[in-house]
N, CA, C and O atoms as a printed pandas DataFrame, in Angstrom:
     atom_number atom_name residue_name chain_id  residue_number  x_coord  y_coord  z_coord
0              1         N          MET        A               1   33.648  -67.345   27.174
1              2        CA          MET        A               1   32.721  -66.882   26.162
2              3         C          MET        A               1   33.184  -67.320   24.783
3              4         O          MET        A               1   33.635  -66.482   24.002
4              5         N          GLY        A               2   33.091  -68.549   24.471
5              6        CA          GLY        A               2   33.518  -69.041   23.196
6              7         C          GLY        A               2   32.451  -68.924   22.128
7              8         O          GLY        A               2   32.594  -69.503   21.051
8              9         N          GLN        A               3   31.384  -68.189   22.400
9             10        CA          GLN        A               3   30.305  -68.062   21.435
10            11         C          GLN        A               3   30.716  -67.148   20.294
11            12         O          GLN        A               3   31.601  -66.305   20.441
12            13         N          SER        A               4   30.054  -67.331   19.147
13            14        CA          SER        A               4   30.365  -66.452   18.035
14            15         C          SER        A               4   29.856  -65.042   18.344
15            16         O          SER        A               4   28.886  -64.857   19.079
16            17         N          PHE        A               5   30.516  -64.088   17.781
17            18        CA          PHE        A               5   30.236  -62.681   18.032
18            19         C          PHE        A               5   29.163  -62.161   17.088
19            20         O          PHE        A               5   29.095  -62.562   15.926
20            21         N          HIS        A               6   28.335  -61.272   17.593
21            22        CA          HIS        A               6   27.402  -60.555   16.725
22            23         C          HIS        A               6   27.281  -59.125   17.226
23            24         O          HIS        A               6   27.378  -58.893   18.432
24            25         N          PRO        A               7   27.070  -58.147   16.328
25            26        CA          PRO        A               7   27.060  -56.747   16.711
26            27         C          PRO        A               7   26.077  -56.411   17.825
27            28         O          PRO        A               7   26.326  -55.502   18.616
28            29         N          GLY        A               8   24.953  -57.143   17.896
29            30        CA          GLY        A               8   23.950  -56.839   18.914
30            31         C          GLY        A               8   24.455  -56.960   20.339
31            32         O          GLY        A               8   23.808  -56.482   21.272
32            33         N          SER        A               9   25.605  -57.595   20.515
33            34        CA          SER        A               9   26.167  -57.708   21.862
34            35         C          SER        A               9   27.003  -56.482   22.213
35            36         O          SER        A               9   27.490  -56.366   23.338
36            37         N          ILE        A              10   27.174  -55.572   21.263
37            38        CA          ILE        A              10   27.932  -54.346   21.498
38            39         C          ILE        A              10   26.951  -53.184   21.552
39            40         O          ILE        A              10   26.056  -53.059   20.716
40            41         N          ALA        A              11   27.141  -52.339   22.554
41            42        CA          ALA        A              11   26.275  -51.167   22.693
42            43         C          ALA        A              11   27.055  -49.903   22.351
43            44         O          ALA        A              11   28.233  -49.768   22.680
44            45         N          VAL        A              12   26.373  -48.994   21.690
45            46        CA          VAL        A              12   26.918  -47.692   21.318
46            47         C          VAL        A              12   26.202  -46.639   22.157
47            48         O          VAL        A              12   24.977  -46.659   22.275
48            49         N          LEU        A              13   26.969  -45.721   22.737
49            50        CA          LEU        A              13   26.393  -44.596   23.468
50            51         C          LEU        A              13   26.464  -43.372   22.562
51            52         O          LEU        A              13   27.551  -42.886   22.250
52            53         N          VAL        A              14   25.308  -42.877   22.143
53            54        CA          VAL        A              14   25.209  -41.697   21.285
54            55         C          VAL        A              14   24.975  -40.483   22.169
55            56         O          VAL        A              14   24.003  -40.432   22.922
56            57         N          VAL        A              15   25.878  -39.497   22.075
57            58        CA          VAL        A              15   25.753  -38.273   22.868
58            59         C          VAL        A              15   25.587  -37.101   21.910
59            60         O          VAL        A              15   26.506  -36.744   21.173
60            61         N          GLU        A              16   24.397  -36.512   21.937
61            62        CA          GLU        A              16   24.042  -35.445   20.999
62            63         C          GLU        A              16   22.954  -34.614   21.647
63            64         O          GLU        A              16   21.951  -35.161   22.105
64            65         N          ASP        A              17   23.134  -33.286   21.695
65            66        CA          ASP        A              17   22.130  -32.450   22.357
66            67         C          ASP        A              17   20.923  -32.145   21.470
67            68         O          ASP        A              17   19.870  -31.761   21.981
68            69         N          ASP        A              18   21.054  -32.306   20.169
69            70        CA          ASP        A              18   19.926  -32.113   19.267
70            71         C          ASP        A              18   19.116  -33.413   19.216
71            72         O          ASP        A              18   19.609  -34.441   18.753
72            73         N          ALA        A              19   17.870  -33.358   19.695
73            74        CA          ALA        A              19   17.055  -34.571   19.834
74            75         C          ALA        A              19   16.846  -35.295   18.510
75            76         O          ALA        A              19   16.882  -36.525   18.475
76            77         N          LEU        A              20   16.630  -34.563   17.424
77            78        CA          LEU        A              20   16.400  -35.193   16.123
78            79         C          LEU        A              20   17.666  -35.896   15.630
79            80         O          LEU        A              20   17.608  -37.042   15.183
80            81         N          LEU        A              21   18.801  -35.214   15.711
81            82        CA          LEU        A              21   20.061  -35.833   15.279
82            83         C          LEU        A              21   20.413  -37.032   16.154
83            84         O          LEU        A              21   20.935  -38.034   15.666
84            85         N          ARG        A              22   20.122  -36.921   17.451
85            86        CA          ARG        A              22   20.382  -38.038   18.365
86            87         C          ARG        A              22   19.531  -39.236   17.968
87            88         O          ARG        A              22   20.035  -40.357   17.905
88            89         N          ALA        A              23   18.246  -39.014   17.700
89            90        CA          ALA        A              23   17.345  -40.107   17.316
90            91         C          ALA        A              23   17.800  -40.746   16.003
91            92         O          ALA        A              23   17.749  -41.967   15.858
92            93         N          GLU        A              24   18.243  -39.933   15.053
93            94        CA          GLU        A              24   18.719  -40.476   13.776
94            95         C          GLU        A              24   19.962  -41.337   13.981
95            96         O          GLU        A              24   20.078  -42.406   13.380
96            97         N          ALA        A              25   20.895  -40.884   14.826
97            98        CA          ALA        A              25   22.118  -41.651   15.079
98            99         C          ALA        A              25   21.802  -42.955   15.814
99           100         O          ALA        A              25   22.386  -43.997   15.513
100          101         N          VAL        A              26   20.885  -42.897   16.770
101          102        CA          VAL        A              26   20.477  -44.105   17.500
102          103         C          VAL        A              26   19.836  -45.091   16.526
103          104         O          VAL        A              26   20.149  -46.281   16.555
104          105         N          ASP        A              27   18.942  -44.607   15.664
105          106        CA          ASP        A              27   18.300  -45.481   14.670
106          107         C          ASP        A              27   19.333  -46.114   13.747
107          108         O          ASP        A              27   19.230  -47.294   13.415
108          109         N          LEU        A              28   20.321  -45.340   13.335
109          110        CA          LEU        A              28   21.381  -45.848   12.467
110          111         C          LEU        A              28   22.127  -47.006   13.141
111          112         O          LEU        A              28   22.395  -48.032   12.516
112          113         N          CYS        A              29   22.454  -46.826   14.414
113          114        CA          CYS        A              29   23.154  -47.881   15.164
114          115         C          CYS        A              29   22.293  -49.140   15.275
115          116         O          CYS        A              29   22.778  -50.252   15.067
116          117         N          ILE        A              30   21.023  -48.958   15.601
117          118        CA          ILE        A              30   20.114  -50.098   15.765
118          119         C          ILE        A              30   19.922  -50.820   14.431
119          120         O          ILE        A              30   19.954  -52.050   14.377
120          121         N          GLU        A              31   19.722  -50.054   13.357
121          122        CA          GLU        A              31   19.542  -50.669   12.031
122          123         C          GLU        A              31   20.777  -51.450   11.601
123          124         O          GLU        A              31   20.677  -52.412   10.839
124          125         N          ALA        A              32   21.956  -51.029   12.096
125          126        CA          ALA        A              32   23.201  -51.731   11.766
126          127         C          ALA        A              32   23.409  -52.951   12.657
127          128         O          ALA        A              32   24.391  -53.677   12.499
128          129         N          GLY        A              33   22.479  -53.180   13.602
129          130        CA          GLY        A              33   22.543  -54.370   14.432
130          131         C          GLY        A              33   23.161  -54.182   15.805
131          132         O          GLY        A              33   23.402  -55.155   16.519
132          133         N          PHE        A              34   23.424  -52.915   16.184
133          134        CA          PHE        A              34   24.012  -52.637   17.492
134          135         C          PHE        A              34   22.941  -52.219   18.477
135          136         O          PHE        A              34   21.874  -51.744   18.087
136          137         N          ARG        A              35   23.226  -52.396   19.748
137          138        CA          ARG        A              35   22.363  -51.831   20.786
138          139         C          ARG        A              35   22.781  -50.385   20.964
139          140         O          ARG        A              35   23.938  -50.041   20.722
140          141         N          ALA        A              36   21.864  -49.538   21.380
141          142        CA          ALA        A              36   22.191  -48.117   21.509
142          143         C          ALA        A              36   21.598  -47.524   22.776
143          144         O          ALA        A              36   20.468  -47.817   23.164
144          145         N          TYR        A              37   22.400  -46.683   23.400
145          146        CA          TYR        A              37   21.968  -45.835   24.501
146          147         C          TYR        A              37   22.110  -44.408   24.014
147          148         O          TYR        A              37   22.879  -44.131   23.093
148          149         N          GLU        A              38   21.364  -43.498   24.638
149          150        CA          GLU        A              38   21.470  -42.108   24.216
150          151         C          GLU        A              38   21.565  -41.177   25.407
151          152         O          GLU        A              38   20.993  -41.426   26.468
152          153         N          ALA        A              39   22.314  -40.080   25.198
153          154        CA          ALA        A              39   22.482  -39.057   26.226
154          155         C          ALA        A              39   22.469  -37.697   25.543
155          156         O          ALA        A              39   22.915  -37.559   24.404
156          157         N          ARG        A              40   21.954  -36.697   26.249
157          158        CA          ARG        A              40   21.887  -35.355   25.670
158          159         C          ARG        A              40   23.098  -34.500   26.051
159          160         O          ARG        A              40   23.319  -33.440   25.466
160          161         N          ASP        A              41   23.894  -34.970   27.048
161          162        CA          ASP        A              41   25.080  -34.219   27.458
162          163         C          ASP        A              41   26.093  -35.154   28.117
163          164         O          ASP        A              41   25.820  -36.334   28.339
164          165         N          ALA        A              42   27.259  -34.605   28.422
165          166        CA          ALA        A              42   28.356  -35.410   28.966
166          167         C          ALA        A              42   28.014  -36.006   30.334
167          168         O          ALA        A              42   28.368  -37.151   30.616
168          169         N          ASP        A              43   27.334  -35.242   31.175
169          170        CA          ASP        A              43   26.994  -35.752   32.508
170          171         C          ASP        A              43   26.105  -36.981   32.424
171          172         O          ASP        A              43   26.328  -37.968   33.125
172          173         N          GLN        A              44   25.102  -36.920   31.569
173          174        CA          GLN        A              44   24.212  -38.069   31.380
174          175         C          GLN        A              44   24.993  -39.243   30.777
175          176         O          GLN        A              44   24.764  -40.397   31.140
176          177         N          ALA        A              45   25.908  -38.944   29.863
177          178        CA          ALA        A              45   26.717  -39.992   29.236
178          179         C          ALA        A              45   27.561  -40.722   30.276
179          180         O          ALA        A              45   27.629  -41.951   30.263
180          181         N          ILE        A              46   28.192  -39.994   31.158
181          182        CA          ILE        A              46   29.044  -40.617   32.178
182          183         C          ILE        A              46   28.213  -41.486   33.115
183          184         O          ILE        A              46   28.642  -42.572   33.503
184          185         N          ARG        A              47   27.025  -41.009   33.477
185          186        CA          ARG        A              47   26.144  -41.831   34.331
186          187         C          ARG        A              47   25.794  -43.148   33.626
187          188         O          ARG        A              47   25.765  -44.199   34.267
188          189         N          LEU        A              48   25.531  -43.103   32.329
189          190        CA          LEU        A              48   25.214  -44.326   31.582
190          191         C          LEU        A              48   26.422  -45.253   31.505
191          192         O          LEU        A              48   26.276  -46.466   31.652
192          193         N          LEU        A              49   27.598  -44.707   31.279
193          194        CA          LEU        A              49   28.815  -45.525   31.232
194          195         C          LEU        A              49   29.078  -46.201   32.575
195          196         O          LEU        A              49   29.542  -47.341   32.621
196          197         N          GLU        A              50   28.785  -45.507   33.649
197          198        CA          GLU        A              50   28.976  -46.092   34.982
198          199         C          GLU        A              50   28.038  -47.265   35.222
199          200         O          GLU        A              50   28.383  -48.193   35.953
200          201         N          ARG        A              51   26.852  -47.236   34.613
201          202        CA          ARG        A              51   25.841  -48.265   34.832
202          203         C          ARG        A              51   25.861  -49.408   33.834
203          204         O          ARG        A              51   25.364  -50.494   34.132
204          205         N          HIS        A              52   26.427  -49.187   32.653
205          206        CA          HIS        A              52   26.306  -50.169   31.570
206          207         C          HIS        A              52   27.672  -50.558   31.016
207          208         O          HIS        A              52   28.210  -49.887   30.136
208          209         N          SER        A              53   28.216  -51.631   31.532
209          210        CA          SER        A              53   29.546  -52.076   31.107
210          211         C          SER        A              53   29.547  -52.618   29.683
211          212         O          SER        A              53   30.614  -52.816   29.102
212          213         N          GLU        A              54   28.364  -52.862   29.108
213          214        CA          GLU        A              54   28.312  -53.372   27.741
214          215         C          GLU        A              54   28.509  -52.269   26.691
215          216         O          GLU        A              54   28.554  -52.560   25.495
216          217         N          ILE        A              55   28.627  -51.015   27.124
217          218        CA          ILE        A              55   28.880  -49.939   26.171
218          219         C          ILE        A              55   30.342  -50.027   25.725
219          220         O          ILE        A              55   31.263  -49.889   26.531
220          221         N          HIS        A              56   30.533  -50.260   24.428
221          222        CA          HIS        A              56   31.881  -50.401   23.862
222          223         C          HIS        A              56   32.273  -49.230   22.973
223          224         O          HIS        A              56   33.443  -49.080   22.621
224          225         N          VAL        A              57   31.284  -48.388   22.602
225          226        CA          VAL        A              57   31.558  -47.288   21.684
226          227         C          VAL        A              57   30.886  -46.018   22.179
227          228         O          VAL        A              57   29.707  -46.019   22.534
228          229         N          LEU        A              58   31.658  -44.927   22.197
229          230        CA          LEU        A              58   31.120  -43.594   22.458
230          231         C          LEU        A              58   31.075  -42.871   21.119
231          232         O          LEU        A              58   32.096  -42.747   20.443
232          233         N          PHE        A              59   29.900  -42.395   20.734
233          234        CA          PHE        A              59   29.729  -41.619   19.501
234          235         C          PHE        A              59   29.173  -40.273   19.932
235          236         O          PHE        A              59   27.982  -40.158   20.221
236          237         N          THR        A              60   30.024  -39.250   19.980
237          238        CA          THR        A              60   29.622  -37.979   20.557
238          239         C          THR        A              60   29.805  -36.793   19.626
239          240         O          THR        A              60   30.768  -36.715   18.864
240          241         N          ASP        A              61   28.858  -35.878   19.710
241          242        CA          ASP        A              61   28.991  -34.579   19.061
242          243         C          ASP        A              61   29.948  -33.748   19.917
243          244         O          ASP        A              61   30.121  -34.033   21.102
244          245         N          ILE        A              62   30.558  -32.742   19.338
245          246        CA          ILE        A              62   31.453  -31.884   20.118
246          247         C          ILE        A              62   30.680  -30.785   20.825
247          248         O          ILE        A              62   30.822  -30.603   22.034
248          249         N          GLU        A              63   29.861  -30.047   20.078
249          250        CA          GLU        A              63   29.159  -28.906   20.655
250          251         C          GLU        A              63   27.925  -29.357   21.426
251          252         O          GLU        A              63   26.980  -29.893   20.847
252          253         N          MET        A              64   27.944  -29.135   22.733
253          254        CA          MET        A              64   26.768  -29.426   23.548
254          255         C          MET        A              64   26.862  -28.670   24.864
255          256         O          MET        A              64   27.941  -28.271   25.305
256          257         N          ARG        A              65   25.718  -28.489   25.465
257          258        CA          ARG        A              65   25.661  -27.807   26.761
258          259         C          ARG        A              65   26.135  -28.739   27.854
259          260         O          ARG        A              65   26.250  -29.948   27.655
260          261         N          GLY        A              66   26.410  -28.161   29.013
261          262        CA          GLY        A              66   26.757  -28.983   30.159
262          263         C          GLY        A              66   28.172  -28.730   30.649
263          264         O          GLY        A              66   28.806  -27.738   30.291
264          265         N          SER        A              67   28.646  -29.637   31.465
265          266        CA          SER        A              67   29.924  -29.455   32.143
266          267         C          SER        A              67   31.128  -29.608   31.221
267          268         O          SER        A              67   32.208  -29.104   31.529
268          269         N          MET        A              68   30.957  -30.297   30.091
269          270        CA          MET        A              68   32.070  -30.451   29.151
270          271         C          MET        A              68   31.544  -30.672   27.746
271          272         O          MET        A              68   30.427  -31.150   27.550
272          273         N          ASP        A              69   32.375  -30.313   26.767
273          274        CA          ASP        A              69   31.998  -30.569   25.375
274          275         C          ASP        A              69   32.380  -32.008   25.005
275          276         O          ASP        A              69   32.919  -32.751   25.825
276          277         N          GLY        A              70   32.092  -32.380   23.766
277          278        CA          GLY        A              70   32.327  -33.747   23.340
278          279         C          GLY        A              70   33.788  -34.165   23.319
279          280         O          GLY        A              70   34.100  -35.325   23.585
280          281         N          LEU        A              71   34.689  -33.237   23.007
281          282        CA          LEU        A              71   36.115  -33.586   23.023
282          283         C          LEU        A              71   36.599  -33.850   24.441
283          284         O          LEU        A              71   37.344  -34.800   24.681
284          285         N          LYS        A              72   36.176  -33.010   25.381
285          286        CA          LYS        A              72   36.553  -33.246   26.786
286          287         C          LYS        A              72   35.957  -34.561   27.276
287          288         O          LYS        A              72   36.610  -35.314   27.998
288          289         N          LEU        A              73   34.715  -34.833   26.882
289          290        CA          LEU        A              73   34.086  -36.109   27.231
290          291         C          LEU        A              73   34.887  -37.266   26.645
291          292         O          LEU        A              73   35.144  -38.253   27.336
292          293         N          ALA        A              74   35.282  -37.155   25.386
293          294        CA          ALA        A              74   36.039  -38.226   24.734
294          295         C          ALA        A              74   37.335  -38.515   25.487
295          296         O          ALA        A              74   37.688  -39.676   25.694
296          297         N          HIS        A              75   38.041  -37.469   25.896
297          298        CA          HIS        A              75   39.296  -37.658   26.637
298          299         C          HIS        A              75   39.025  -38.239   28.033
299          300         O          HIS        A              75   39.791  -39.074   28.515
300          301         N          ALA        A              76   37.951  -37.805   28.672
301          302        CA          ALA        A              76   37.606  -38.343   30.001
302          303         C          ALA        A              76   37.257  -39.826   29.906
303          304         O          ALA        A              76   37.646  -40.619   30.763
304          305         N          VAL        A              77   36.524  -40.192   28.859
305          306        CA          VAL        A              77   36.157  -41.602   28.665
306          307         C          VAL        A              77   37.398  -42.434   28.368
307          308         O          VAL        A              77   37.538  -43.542   28.886
308          309         N          ARG        A              78   38.298  -41.916   27.542
309          310        CA          ARG        A              78   39.531  -42.650   27.223
310          311         C          ARG        A              78   40.321  -42.945   28.510
311          312         O          ARG        A              78   40.865  -44.039   28.666
312          313         N          LYS        A              79   40.384  -41.963   29.436
313          314        CA          LYS        A              79   41.130  -42.161   30.690
314          315         C          LYS        A              79   40.432  -43.141   31.629
315          316         O          LYS        A              79   41.077  -44.004   32.225
316          317         N          ARG        A              80   39.124  -43.006   31.756
317          318        CA          ARG        A              80   38.380  -43.804   32.743
318          319         C          ARG        A              80   37.966  -45.173   32.222
319          320         O          ARG        A              80   37.936  -46.141   32.982
320          321         N          TRP        A              81   37.649  -45.262   30.938
321          322        CA          TRP        A              81   37.224  -46.515   30.310
322          323         C          TRP        A              81   38.082  -46.757   29.059
323          324         O          TRP        A              81   37.586  -46.613   27.942
324          325         N          PRO        A              82   39.342  -47.115   29.229
325          326        CA          PRO        A              82   40.253  -47.250   28.076
326          327         C          PRO        A              82   39.768  -48.172   26.955
327          328         O          PRO        A              82   40.078  -47.904   25.794
328          329         N          PRO        A              83   39.022  -49.248   27.245
329          330        CA          PRO        A              83   38.610  -50.123   26.132
330          331         C          PRO        A              83   37.516  -49.528   25.240
331          332         O          PRO        A              83   37.288  -50.035   24.142
332          333         N          VAL        A              84   36.835  -48.468   25.684
333          334        CA          VAL        A              84   35.735  -47.898   24.903
334          335         C          VAL        A              84   36.291  -47.203   23.656
335          336         O          VAL        A              84   37.173  -46.350   23.755
336          337         N          SER        A              85   35.772  -47.570   22.496
337          338        CA          SER        A              85   36.153  -46.922   21.242
338          339         C          SER        A              85   35.459  -45.572   21.149
339          340         O          SER        A              85   34.340  -45.405   21.634
340          341         N          ILE        A              86   36.130  -44.606   20.520
341          342        CA          ILE        A              86   35.618  -43.238   20.509
342          343         C          ILE        A              86   35.454  -42.730   19.092
343          344         O          ILE        A              86   36.372  -42.778   18.274
344          345         N          MET        A              87   34.239  -42.235   18.829
345          346        CA          MET        A              87   33.901  -41.614   17.554
346          347         C          MET        A              87   33.342  -40.226   17.867
347          348         O          MET        A              87   32.419  -40.087   18.669
348          349         N          VAL        A              88   33.908  -39.208   17.230
349          350        CA          VAL        A              88   33.531  -37.821   17.487
350          351         C          VAL        A              88   33.017  -37.210   16.190
351          352         O          VAL        A              88   33.527  -37.505   15.109
352          353         N          THR        A              89   31.995  -36.348   16.306
353          354        CA          THR        A              89   31.447  -35.691   15.129
354          355         C          THR        A              89   31.209  -34.212   15.416
355          356         O          THR        A              89   30.997  -33.809   16.560
356          357         N          SER        A              90   31.248  -33.417   14.356
357          358        CA          SER        A              90   30.941  -31.995   14.476
358          359         C          SER        A              90   30.609  -31.437   13.108
359          360         O          SER        A              90   31.171  -31.848   12.093
360          361         N          GLY        A              91   29.692  -30.502   13.103
361          362        CA          GLY        A              91   29.367  -29.805   11.873
362          363         C          GLY        A              91   30.029  -28.444   11.806
363          364         O          GLY        A              91   29.989  -27.780   10.771
364          365         N          ARG        A              92   30.641  -28.024   12.910
365          366        CA          ARG        A              92   31.215  -26.685   12.973
366          367         C          ARG        A              92   32.717  -26.663   13.185
367          368         O          ARG        A              92   33.395  -25.751   12.713
368          369         N          ARG        A              93   33.240  -27.644   13.881
369          370        CA          ARG        A              93   34.663  -27.623   14.238
370          371         C          ARG        A              93   35.475  -28.534   13.349
371          372         O          ARG        A              93   35.054  -29.638   13.004
372          373         N          LYS        A              94   36.636  -28.054   12.989
373          374        CA          LYS        A              94   37.624  -28.895   12.307
374          375         C          LYS        A              94   38.433  -29.565   13.400
375          376         O          LYS        A              94   38.935  -28.896   14.303
376          377         N          VAL        A              95   38.559  -30.848   13.325
377          378        CA          VAL        A              95   39.249  -31.610   14.362
378          379         C          VAL        A              95   40.430  -32.331   13.731
379          380         O          VAL        A              95   40.300  -32.955   12.677
380          381         N          THR        A              96   41.573  -32.240   14.379
381          382        CA          THR        A              96   42.763  -32.948   13.914
382          383         C          THR        A              96   42.972  -34.190   14.763
383          384         O          THR        A              96   42.362  -34.344   15.821
384          385         N          LYS        A              97   43.832  -35.066   14.293
385          386        CA          LYS        A              97   44.166  -36.289   15.035
386          387         C          LYS        A              97   44.681  -35.933   16.433
387          388         O          LYS        A              97   44.431  -36.659   17.395
388          389         N          GLU        A              98   45.405  -34.805   16.538
389          390        CA          GLU        A              98   45.968  -34.378   17.823
390          391         C          GLU        A              98   44.876  -33.957   18.815
391          392         O          GLU        A              98   45.080  -34.037   20.026
392          393         N          ASP        A              99   43.730  -33.515   18.316
393          394        CA          ASP        A              99   42.621  -33.109   19.185
394          395         C          ASP        A              99   41.926  -34.306   19.819
395          396         O          ASP        A              99   41.334  -34.199   20.893
396          397         N          LEU        A             100   42.005  -35.440   19.146
397          398        CA          LEU        A             100   41.270  -36.636   19.571
398          399         C          LEU        A             100   42.069  -37.464   20.568
399          400         O          LEU        A             100   43.298  -37.409   20.583
400          401         N          PRO        A             101   41.365  -38.236   21.405
401          402        CA          PRO        A             101   42.080  -39.210   22.222
402          403         C          PRO        A             101   42.688  -40.289   21.323
403          404         O          PRO        A             101   42.297  -40.431   20.165
404          405         N          GLU        A             102   43.619  -41.027   21.849
405          406        CA          GLU        A             102   44.284  -42.079   21.087
406          407         C          GLU        A             102   43.263  -43.000   20.430
407          408         O          GLU        A             102   42.309  -43.442   21.071
408          409         N          ASN        A             103   43.470  -43.285   19.148
409          410        CA          ASN        A             103   42.608  -44.153   18.340
410          411         C          ASN        A             103   41.201  -43.603   18.119
411          412         O          ASN        A             103   40.325  -44.336   17.661
412          413         N          GLY        A             104   40.964  -42.336   18.433
413          414        CA          GLY        A             104   39.658  -41.737   18.199
414          415         C          GLY        A             104   39.433  -41.483   16.710
415          416         O          GLY        A             104   40.379  -41.245   15.958
416          417         N          LEU        A             105   38.182  -41.537   16.301
417          418        CA          LEU        A             105   37.795  -41.293   14.909
418          419         C          LEU        A             105   36.956  -40.024   14.835
419          420         O          LEU        A             105   36.159  -39.753   15.733
420          421         N          PHE        A             106   37.130  -39.247   13.771
421          422        CA          PHE        A             106   36.337  -38.028   13.585
422          423         C          PHE        A             106   35.512  -38.129   12.314
423          424         O          PHE        A             106   35.985  -38.613   11.286
424          425         N          PHE        A             107   34.257  -37.662   12.401
425          426        CA          PHE        A             107   33.344  -37.625   11.262
426          427         C          PHE        A             107   32.741  -36.227   11.186
427          428         O          PHE        A             107   32.094  -35.776   12.131
428          429         N          ALA        A             108   32.953  -35.538   10.060
429          430        CA          ALA        A             108   32.360  -34.214    9.867
430          431         C          ALA        A             108   30.881  -34.380    9.522
431          432         O          ALA        A             108   30.508  -35.258    8.745
432          433         N          LYS        A             109   30.044  -33.521   10.112
433          434        CA          LYS        A             109   28.618  -33.512    9.756
434          435         C          LYS        A             109   28.443  -32.681    8.502
435          436         O          LYS        A             109   29.167  -31.704    8.310
436          437         N          PRO        A             110   27.509  -33.037    7.651
437          438        CA          PRO        A             110   26.691  -34.250    7.735
438          439         C          PRO        A             110   27.519  -35.467    7.298
439          440         O          PRO        A             110   28.108  -35.481    6.217
440          441         N          TYR        A             111   27.546  -36.461    8.145
441          442        CA          TYR        A             111   28.346  -37.649    7.839
442          443         C          TYR        A             111   27.508  -38.648    7.042
443          444         O          TYR        A             111   26.306  -38.782    7.269
444          445         N          PRO        A             112   28.156  -39.346    6.107
445          446        CA          PRO        A             112   27.445  -40.396    5.378
446          447         C          PRO        A             112   27.138  -41.556    6.339
447          448         O          PRO        A             112   28.057  -42.077    6.971
448          449         N          PRO        A             113   25.895  -41.963    6.460
449          450        CA          PRO        A             113   25.560  -43.066    7.378
450          451         C          PRO        A             113   26.404  -44.311    7.141
451          452         O          PRO        A             113   26.761  -45.008    8.091
452          453         N          ASP        A             114   26.725  -44.599    5.876
453          454        CA          ASP        A             114   27.528  -45.790    5.578
454          455         C          ASP        A             114   28.909  -45.720    6.242
455          456         O          ASP        A             114   29.463  -46.745    6.638
456          457         N          ASP        A             115   29.461  -44.506    6.360
457          458        CA          ASP        A             115   30.772  -44.359    7.006
458          459         C          ASP        A             115   30.693  -44.718    8.492
459          460         O          ASP        A             115   31.615  -45.322    9.040
460          461         N          ILE        A             116   29.597  -44.346    9.132
461          462        CA          ILE        A             116   29.414  -44.658   10.557
462          463         C          ILE        A             116   29.253  -46.166   10.732
463          464         O          ILE        A             116   29.876  -46.762   11.611
464          465         N          VAL        A             117   28.424  -46.777    9.903
465          466        CA          VAL        A             117   28.200  -48.222    9.984
466          467         C          VAL        A             117   29.509  -48.974    9.730
467          468         O          VAL        A             117   29.813  -49.944   10.424
468          469         N          LYS        A             118   30.277  -48.530    8.743
469          470        CA          LYS        A             118   31.559  -49.170    8.434
470          471         C          LYS        A             118   32.504  -49.073    9.643
471          472         O          LYS        A             118   33.163  -50.051    9.995
472          473         N          ALA        A             119   32.567  -47.906   10.269
473          474        CA          ALA        A             119   33.423  -47.732   11.452
474          475         C          ALA        A             119   32.947  -48.614   12.604
475          476         O          ALA        A             119   33.763  -49.239   13.281
476          477         N          LEU        A             120   31.645  -48.671   12.832
477          478        CA          LEU        A             120   31.113  -49.517   13.909
478          479         C          LEU        A             120   31.422  -50.989   13.650
479          480         O          LEU        A             120   31.803  -51.718   14.567
480          481         N          ASN        A             121   31.260  -51.419   12.417
481          482        CA          ASN        A             121   31.562  -52.817   12.082
482          483         C          ASN        A             121   33.047  -53.100   12.260
483          484         O          ASN        A             121   33.421  -54.193   12.687
484          485         N          GLY        A             122   33.892  -52.133   11.938
485          486        CA          GLY        A             122   35.324  -52.303   12.150
486          487         C          GLY        A             122   35.677  -52.444   13.628
487          488         O          GLY        A             122   36.509  -53.267   14.011
488          489         N          ILE        A             123   35.031  -51.629   14.439
489          490        CA          ILE        A             123   35.236  -51.715   15.903
490          491         C          ILE        A             123   34.735  -53.063   16.411
491          492         O          ILE        A             123   35.405  -53.722   17.206
492          493         N          ALA        A             124   33.550  -53.470   15.946
493          494        CA          ALA        A             124   32.979  -54.745   16.381
494          495         C          ALA        A             124   33.902  -55.906   16.026
495          496         O          ALA        A             124   34.062  -56.842   16.810
496          497         N          ALA        A             125   34.509  -55.843   14.843
497          498        CA          ALA        A             125   35.408  -56.927   14.413
498          499         C          ALA        A             125   36.641  -57.015   15.320
499          500         O          ALA        A             125   37.167  -58.103   15.553
500          501         N          GLN        A             126   37.096  -55.872   15.826
501          502        CA          GLN        A             126   38.263  -55.866   16.736
502          503         C          GLN        A             126   37.902  -56.421   18.103
503          504         O          GLN        A             126   38.746  -57.010   18.778
504          505         N          ILE        A             127   36.657  -56.238   18.514
505          506        CA          ILE        A             127   36.228  -56.698   19.837
506          507         C          ILE        A             127   35.921  -58.190   19.814
507          508         O          ILE        A             127   36.013  -58.869   20.837
508          509         N          ALA        A             128   35.561  -58.685   18.655
509          510        CA          ALA        A             128   35.171  -60.091   18.527
510          511         C          ALA        A             128   36.258  -61.017   19.069
511          512         O          ALA        A             128   37.447  -60.798   18.836
512          513         N          PRO        A             129   35.832  -62.067   19.802
513          514        CA          PRO        A             129   36.816  -63.002   20.373
514          515         C          PRO        A             129   37.532  -63.809   19.288
515          516         O          PRO        A             129   38.388  -64.637   19.599
């Protein structure tokens, strides 16, 4: 694959139980030139990761219904899919570096959209051949 890299070849999986916030995050990723998948909970997210190897970034909220919260999902993804970059967000929880999986990033809600785009572009630059 000696072709030049472009963000559209990287997919972001947005996991958020609030439909409006999920749609806004997906739109943000698409407007920044990335492909986006969306899930409302951890179980749906894992099913998507199993089916789509092009997902390089997990962007998950912490508080959500289902079998695990976003932090547990982030740690499960780090173990099962080590190359996937992890971005975690919350409007209610304070998260420390120790709470996150290795190399995970945290964004407090409401997060500035430019910060998310900057982080995604940074991840994309690391993946580029």
